[in-house]
Backbone as CSV, one residue per row, in Angstrom:
resi,resn,N_x,N_y,N_z,CA_x,CA_y,CA_z,C_x,C_y,C_z
1,MET,111.772,123.718,102.160,111.962,123.338,100.838,111.608,124.702,99.978
2,ARG,112.453,125.220,99.553,111.854,125.706,98.485,110.936,125.203,97.013
3,SER,109.857,126.629,97.099,108.910,126.576,96.335,109.112,125.936,95.217
4,LYS,110.499,126.919,94.358,110.486,126.585,92.791,111.110,124.930,92.870
5,GLU,111.951,124.866,93.675,112.659,123.540,93.739,111.868,122.137,94.074
6,ARG,110.962,122.407,94.930,110.047,121.743,95.173,109.202,121.223,93.760
7,MET,108.494,122.441,93.169,107.356,122.285,92.376,108.406,121.437,90.773
8,ASN,109.725,122.075,90.975,110.611,121.412,89.761,110.719,119.478,90.296
9,GLN,110.967,119.121,91.285,110.945,117.642,91.886,110.066,117.176,91.544
10,VAL,108.710,117.617,91.833,107.257,116.986,91.609,107.324,116.645,90.264
11,GLN,107.514,117.527,89.178,107.277,118.018,88.012,108.090,116.480,87.142
12,ASP,109.221,117.017,87.716,109.975,115.361,86.921,109.794,114.067,87.642
13,ARG,109.539,113.980,88.960,108.943,112.539,89.071,107.737,112.297,87.945
14,ALA,106.493,113.159,88.299,105.066,112.927,87.154,105.695,112.998,85.853
15,LEU,106.976,113.114,85.441,106.814,112.992,84.362,107.786,111.670,84.125
16,GLU,107.916,110.834,84.681,108.316,109.323,85.000,106.866,108.890,83.661
17,SER,105.963,109.186,84.392,104.916,108.513,84.024,104.061,109.408,82.618
18,LEU,104.185,110.730,83.053,103.418,111.386,81.686,104.168,111.720,80.641
19,ASP,103.525,112.325,79.425,104.416,112.466,77.962,104.946,114.004,78.609
20,TYR,103.756,114.877,78.958,103.746,116.163,79.397,103.297,117.065,80.693
21,VAL,103.649,117.904,81.076,102.762,118.712,82.092,101.780,119.594,81.554
22,MET,100.986,119.611,81.967,99.803,121.043,81.128,99.660,121.738,82.578
23,ASP,99.798,121.313,83.432,99.133,122.604,85.236,99.864,121.859,86.073
24,CYS,100.167,122.445,87.051,100.877,122.280,88.665,100.216,123.384,89.522
25,TYR,99.548,123.002,90.597,99.372,123.616,91.199,100.097,123.307,92.715
26,GLU,100.464,124.451,93.491,100.912,123.861,94.975,99.953,124.654,96.235
27,THR,100.460,123.249,97.333,99.730,123.849,98.569,100.468,123.645,99.598
28,SER,99.981,124.082,100.352,101.101,123.382,101.616,101.445,121.958,101.889
29,GLU,100.153,120.997,101.486,100.351,119.742,102.044,100.980,119.020,100.646
30,PHE,100.492,119.053,99.379,101.038,118.425,98.471,101.205,119.565,96.873
31,VAL,101.998,119.067,95.990,101.407,119.706,94.629,100.785,118.849,93.846
32,GLU,99.850,119.440,93.040,99.230,118.641,92.160,99.681,118.867,90.453
33,VAL,99.573,117.960,90.048,100.180,117.979,88.692,99.699,117.479,87.511
34,THR,98.863,117.770,86.478,97.715,117.689,85.797,98.608,117.383,84.510
35,GLY,98.728,116.229,83.768,99.886,116.261,82.305,98.390,115.018,81.478
36,SER,99.322,114.668,80.293,98.631,113.968,79.412,100.129,112.867,79.268
37,MET,99.026,111.517,79.486,99.487,109.801,78.983,98.582,109.406,77.896
38,GLY,99.528,109.137,76.735,98.752,108.723,75.704,97.195,108.894,75.575
39,GLY,97.311,110.192,75.349,95.897,110.915,75.027,95.076,110.764,76.253
40,ASP,95.488,110.542,77.528,94.388,111.057,78.541,94.718,111.919,79.475
41,VAL,93.892,112.622,80.106,94.512,113.540,81.067,94.753,113.071,82.625
42,ILE,95.673,112.981,83.089,95.932,112.536,84.541,96.784,113.434,85.430
43,THR,96.318,113.348,86.534,96.163,114.549,87.799,96.988,113.644,88.878
44,TYR,98.072,114.076,89.326,99.044,113.441,90.149,98.709,114.446,91.793
45,ARG,98.428,114.015,92.456,98.952,114.422,93.912,100.109,113.792,94.564
46,VAL,101.275,114.675,94.776,102.752,114.219,95.276,102.726,115.146,96.359
47,PHE,102.374,114.071,97.519,102.663,114.984,98.939,104.065,114.998,99.333
48,ASP,104.321,115.578,100.525,105.873,115.879,100.534,106.557,114.869,101.566
49,ASP,105.692,113.669,102.115,106.559,112.773,102.172,106.940,111.803,101.109
50,GLY,106.723,112.039,99.959,107.052,111.113,98.591,105.779,110.351,97.753
51,SER,104.849,110.401,98.732,103.696,109.653,98.265,103.167,110.017,96.925
52,MET,102.862,109.382,96.433,101.957,110.209,95.212,100.614,109.191,94.431
53,TYR,99.864,109.951,94.280,98.284,109.529,94.146,97.241,110.137,92.990
54,VAL,96.947,108.954,91.969,96.270,109.608,91.227,94.906,110.210,91.563
55,LYS,94.323,111.819,91.025,93.441,111.967,91.381,92.646,111.832,90.646
């Protein structure tokens, strides 16, 4: 999957739970998205297999 497409898909998925995205970091195994939800800062790791974990 192309890098830009991958980042956009992960951010769209994370925005289902987040108010907005503050930072996005890509590795070969996962994309880490940091954002805000109700005033709290939350970081998600979204793996290529579709699993998403809160860090």
